[in-house]
N, C-alpha and C positions, 0 to 999 in steps of 0.2 A: 431725671432720671430714672421717674416710674416708666416711661416710653419705651426708654433704653432697655430699662429690665425685660417689657413685654415684647420687646423686638427679637432679644436672645432667646427668652422663651420660646417665640414662636419659629423661629429660626430652629433651634435647637428640635422641634416636635419636627417640622419640615425633613431633617435630616435621618431624625431616626425613622421616620418613613419611608423616607427612598433609600436608607438603608435594607428595612427590611423588604422593601420592592425590587433592588440588586439582589440578595440574597435569596429571594422566590425565582426571580427569573435565572440565577446561576443555578440552581438545584434544578430546575425545568430544563434546562439546557443539557446538562450532563444527566440526567435521564436518558433523554432523548438520544443524545451522541456519543454516549461513555461505551455503550455497547458495539454500537458502528464501528469506532475507530479502535479499537482492539479487536476487529474481524477484519485478517488479509490472510491473502493468499501468497505464498512466493510464485514465481513461475522463473524457474532457471531457462537462459539464455544462451545457445551456443552458435556466435558466429564463424560466419562461414571466410575463408583467406580471401574469396572475391569480391568480399563485402567490405572491405577492411582497405580505408584508403590512406596512402601516406602522401601530405603536400610539400611539407615542409621537415631536411631533415639536417641538421647539424652536429658539429662537435666545439666545443668552446675548451680554451685550454688558458687558464691563469697560471703564469710561472710566478715562483716564489722565493724567497730564499729563507733559510731556517737559520736565524746566530744565534748563537747562546753568549749571555753577558753577566756575569754576576750570579751566577748558578740558575739563573732565567731564560728559556728558549724563547723566542720571538719569533713571528711569520713575518714578513718581510718583502712587501708587491717587486719584482723583478724590475717593473717597468713603472713610469707614475703615472699617477692617475690624470687623466683629464676631467 
C-alpha cells in the first residue's frame, strides 16, 4: 500500500513537471511565431484568357417529377436509380 502511494505521488510530481515544461515550451513557441503568423501580404493575380485551359466540359441533367399528395410536394426521379 505504501509503495503504491509513493508511486502515485512520484507520477503526480512527474506529471506536474511535464505540464510546466509543456507550458514553458508553448509560450516560447507563441512568442517566436506569433508575430510571424500575423504578418502577411495580399497579392492580387489577374489571369489572362490565354492562361486558362478547359480540358473537360459537360452538362448534366437529371429530370424529375414534382408530385403533390396529401398537401405535400415530393420530387421523384423521372428514371430509376441504377
